[in-house]
PyMOL CGO cylinders between C-alpha atoms (Angstrom):
from pymol import cmd
from pymol.cgo import CYLINDER

trace = [
    CYLINDER, 95.52, 56.75, 214.91, 96.98, 59.16, 217.41, 0.3, 1, 1, 1, 1, 1, 1,
    CYLINDER, 96.98, 59.16, 217.41, 94.87, 61.74, 219.17, 0.3, 1, 1, 1, 1, 1, 1,
    CYLINDER, 94.87, 61.74, 219.17, 96.37, 64.56, 217.06, 0.3, 1, 1, 1, 1, 1, 1,
    CYLINDER, 96.37, 64.56, 217.06, 95.71, 62.84, 213.73, 0.3, 1, 1, 1, 1, 1, 1,
    CYLINDER, 95.71, 62.84, 213.73, 91.94, 63.03, 214.01, 0.3, 1, 1, 1, 1, 1, 1,
    CYLINDER, 91.94, 63.03, 214.01, 92.19, 66.82, 214.20, 0.3, 1, 1, 1, 1, 1, 1,
    CYLINDER, 92.19, 66.82, 214.20, 94.13, 67.22, 210.94, 0.3, 1, 1, 1, 1, 1, 1,
    CYLINDER, 94.13, 67.22, 210.94, 92.42, 68.93, 208.02, 0.3, 1, 1, 1, 1, 1, 1,
    CYLINDER, 92.42, 68.93, 208.02, 91.76, 66.87, 204.91, 0.3, 1, 1, 1, 1, 1, 1,
    CYLINDER, 91.76, 66.87, 204.91, 94.84, 68.29, 203.18, 0.3, 1, 1, 1, 1, 1, 1,
    CYLINDER, 94.84, 68.29, 203.18, 97.02, 67.73, 206.22, 0.3, 1, 1, 1, 1, 1, 1,
    CYLINDER, 97.02, 67.73, 206.22, 95.84, 64.14, 206.36, 0.3, 1, 1, 1, 1, 1, 1,
    CYLINDER, 95.84, 64.14, 206.36, 96.66, 63.57, 202.67, 0.3, 1, 1, 1, 1, 1, 1,
    CYLINDER, 96.66, 63.57, 202.67, 100.13, 65.05, 203.14, 0.3, 1, 1, 1, 1, 1, 1,
    CYLINDER, 100.13, 65.05, 203.14, 100.64, 62.89, 206.22, 0.3, 1, 1, 1, 1, 1, 1,
    CYLINDER, 100.64, 62.89, 206.22, 99.55, 59.75, 204.39, 0.3, 1, 1, 1, 1, 1, 1,
    CYLINDER, 99.55, 59.75, 204.39, 101.71, 60.48, 201.33, 0.3, 1, 1, 1, 1, 1, 1,
    CYLINDER, 101.71, 60.48, 201.33, 104.71, 61.10, 203.58, 0.3, 1, 1, 1, 1, 1, 1,
    CYLINDER, 104.71, 61.10, 203.58, 104.09, 57.82, 205.41, 0.3, 1, 1, 1, 1, 1, 1,
    CYLINDER, 104.09, 57.82, 205.41, 104.21, 56.01, 202.06, 0.3, 1, 1, 1, 1, 1, 1,
    CYLINDER, 104.21, 56.01, 202.06, 107.44, 57.83, 201.22, 0.3, 1, 1, 1, 1, 1, 1,
    CYLINDER, 107.44, 57.83, 201.22, 108.91, 56.84, 204.59, 0.3, 1, 1, 1, 1, 1, 1,
    CYLINDER, 108.91, 56.84, 204.59, 108.19, 53.18, 203.83, 0.3, 1, 1, 1, 1, 1, 1,
    CYLINDER, 108.19, 53.18, 203.83, 109.72, 53.33, 200.35, 0.3, 1, 1, 1, 1, 1, 1,
    CYLINDER, 109.72, 53.33, 200.35, 112.77, 55.29, 201.55, 0.3, 1, 1, 1, 1, 1, 1,
    CYLINDER, 112.77, 55.29, 201.55, 114.22, 51.96, 202.68, 0.3, 1, 1, 1, 1, 1, 1,
    CYLINDER, 114.22, 51.96, 202.68, 113.89, 50.49, 199.17, 0.3, 1, 1, 1, 1, 1, 1,
    CYLINDER, 113.89, 50.49, 199.17, 116.56, 50.57, 196.48, 0.3, 1, 1, 1, 1, 1, 1,
    CYLINDER, 116.56, 50.57, 196.48, 116.94, 54.05, 194.98, 0.3, 1, 1, 1, 1, 1, 1,
    CYLINDER, 116.94, 54.05, 194.98, 115.47, 53.09, 191.61, 0.3, 1, 1, 1, 1, 1, 1,
    CYLINDER, 115.47, 53.09, 191.61, 112.37, 51.59, 193.29, 0.3, 1, 1, 1, 1, 1, 1,
    CYLINDER, 112.37, 51.59, 193.29, 111.49, 54.50, 195.58, 0.3, 1, 1, 1, 1, 1, 1,
    CYLINDER, 111.49, 54.50, 195.58, 109.72, 56.88, 193.21, 0.3, 1, 1, 1, 1, 1, 1,
    CYLINDER, 109.72, 56.88, 193.21, 108.02, 54.10, 191.26, 0.3, 1, 1, 1, 1, 1, 1,
    CYLINDER, 108.02, 54.10, 191.26, 106.86, 52.43, 194.47, 0.3, 1, 1, 1, 1, 1, 1,
    CYLINDER, 106.86, 52.43, 194.47, 105.35, 55.62, 195.88, 0.3, 1, 1, 1, 1, 1, 1,
    CYLINDER, 105.35, 55.62, 195.88, 103.49, 56.47, 192.68, 0.3, 1, 1, 1, 1, 1, 1,
    CYLINDER, 103.49, 56.47, 192.68, 102.36, 52.88, 192.17, 0.3, 1, 1, 1, 1, 1, 1,
    CYLINDER, 102.36, 52.88, 192.17, 100.95, 52.66, 195.70, 0.3, 1, 1, 1, 1, 1, 1,
    CYLINDER, 100.95, 52.66, 195.70, 99.08, 55.95, 195.42, 0.3, 1, 1, 1, 1, 1, 1,
    CYLINDER, 99.08, 55.95, 195.42, 97.78, 55.10, 191.94, 0.3, 1, 1, 1, 1, 1, 1,
    CYLINDER, 97.78, 55.10, 191.94, 96.52, 51.68, 193.04, 0.3, 1, 1, 1, 1, 1, 1,
    CYLINDER, 96.52, 51.68, 193.04, 95.13, 52.37, 196.48, 0.3, 1, 1, 1, 1, 1, 1,
    CYLINDER, 95.13, 52.37, 196.48, 94.04, 56.02, 196.66, 0.3, 1, 1, 1, 1, 1, 1,
    CYLINDER, 94.04, 56.02, 196.66, 90.58, 56.87, 195.44, 0.3, 1, 1, 1, 1, 1, 1,
    CYLINDER, 90.58, 56.87, 195.44, 90.35, 59.41, 192.59, 0.3, 1, 1, 1, 1, 1, 1,
    CYLINDER, 90.35, 59.41, 192.59, 89.34, 62.34, 194.83, 0.3, 1, 1, 1, 1, 1, 1,
    CYLINDER, 89.34, 62.34, 194.83, 92.38, 61.76, 197.03, 0.3, 1, 1, 1, 1, 1, 1,
    CYLINDER, 92.38, 61.76, 197.03, 94.73, 61.62, 194.04, 0.3, 1, 1, 1, 1, 1, 1,
    CYLINDER, 94.73, 61.62, 194.04, 93.18, 64.73, 192.50, 0.3, 1, 1, 1, 1, 1, 1,
    CYLINDER, 93.18, 64.73, 192.50, 93.61, 66.70, 195.70, 0.3, 1, 1, 1, 1, 1, 1,
    CYLINDER, 93.61, 66.70, 195.70, 97.20, 65.46, 196.17, 0.3, 1, 1, 1, 1, 1, 1,
    CYLINDER, 97.20, 65.46, 196.17, 98.06, 66.61, 192.64, 0.3, 1, 1, 1, 1, 1, 1,
    CYLINDER, 98.06, 66.61, 192.64, 96.50, 70.01, 193.41, 0.3, 1, 1, 1, 1, 1, 1,
    CYLINDER, 96.50, 70.01, 193.41, 98.57, 70.28, 196.61, 0.3, 1, 1, 1, 1, 1, 1,
    CYLINDER, 98.57, 70.28, 196.61, 101.69, 69.46, 194.59, 0.3, 1, 1, 1, 1, 1, 1,
    CYLINDER, 101.69, 69.46, 194.59, 100.78, 72.06, 191.94, 0.3, 1, 1, 1, 1, 1, 1,
    CYLINDER, 100.78, 72.06, 191.94, 100.35, 74.65, 194.72, 0.3, 1, 1, 1, 1, 1, 1,
    CYLINDER, 100.35, 74.65, 194.72, 103.92, 74.07, 195.88, 0.3, 1, 1, 1, 1, 1, 1,
    CYLINDER, 103.92, 74.07, 195.88, 103.67, 70.80, 197.79, 0.3, 1, 1, 1, 1, 1, 1,
    CYLINDER, 103.67, 70.80, 197.79, 104.01, 72.34, 201.24, 0.3, 1, 1, 1, 1, 1, 1,
    CYLINDER, 104.01, 72.34, 201.24, 104.86, 69.69, 203.81, 0.3, 1, 1, 1, 1, 1, 1,
    CYLINDER, 104.86, 69.69, 203.81, 105.38, 66.88, 201.31, 0.3, 1, 1, 1, 1, 1, 1,
    CYLINDER, 105.38, 66.88, 201.31, 108.46, 64.71, 201.43, 0.3, 1, 1, 1, 1, 1, 1,
    CYLINDER, 108.46, 64.71, 201.43, 110.96, 65.27, 198.59, 0.3, 1, 1, 1, 1, 1, 1,
    CYLINDER, 110.96, 65.27, 198.59, 110.32, 61.64, 197.60, 0.3, 1, 1, 1, 1, 1, 1,
    CYLINDER, 110.32, 61.64, 197.60, 106.60, 62.33, 197.11, 0.3, 1, 1, 1, 1, 1, 1,
    CYLINDER, 106.60, 62.33, 197.11, 107.48, 65.37, 195.02, 0.3, 1, 1, 1, 1, 1, 1,
    CYLINDER, 107.48, 65.37, 195.02, 109.87, 63.22, 192.96, 0.3, 1, 1, 1, 1, 1, 1,
    CYLINDER, 109.87, 63.22, 192.96, 107.03, 60.75, 192.36, 0.3, 1, 1, 1, 1, 1, 1,
    CYLINDER, 107.03, 60.75, 192.36, 104.52, 63.45, 191.47, 0.3, 1, 1, 1, 1, 1, 1,
    CYLINDER, 104.52, 63.45, 191.47, 105.15, 63.18, 187.73, 0.3, 1, 1, 1, 1, 1, 1,
    CYLINDER, 105.15, 63.18, 187.73, 103.93, 59.59, 187.72, 0.3, 1, 1, 1, 1, 1, 1,
    CYLINDER, 103.93, 59.59, 187.72, 100.94, 59.95, 190.05, 0.3, 1, 1, 1, 1, 1, 1,
    CYLINDER, 100.94, 59.95, 190.05, 97.88, 59.64, 187.85, 0.3, 1, 1, 1, 1, 1, 1,
    CYLINDER, 97.88, 59.64, 187.85, 95.43, 62.51, 188.01, 0.3, 1, 1, 1, 1, 1, 1,
    CYLINDER, 95.43, 62.51, 188.01, 91.92, 61.12, 187.54, 0.3, 1, 1, 1, 1, 1, 1,
    CYLINDER, 91.92, 61.12, 187.54, 90.05, 62.26, 184.46, 0.3, 1, 1, 1, 1, 1, 1,
    CYLINDER, 90.05, 62.26, 184.46, 87.16, 64.65, 185.04, 0.3, 1, 1, 1, 1, 1, 1,
    CYLINDER, 87.16, 64.65, 185.04, 83.75, 62.99, 184.93, 0.3, 1, 1, 1, 1, 1, 1,
]
cmd.load_cgo(trace, "trace")
């Protein structure tokens, strides 16, 4: 983690992490990109993280990679407890 990363807000950190995932999948075949991003987030992000990411997307997705926005329709929003 770089020095600057530890000073990011929670939302900035989520956007950063989602964009890092998108950067990895950008090298995949076109048809695998969106599915790969959503699959990774759905499998490895805890429900609070996914909920907040969906909220960020619903608020306009500022700072998110276009690939993350493309995957947003298949990112599972956790059910309310």
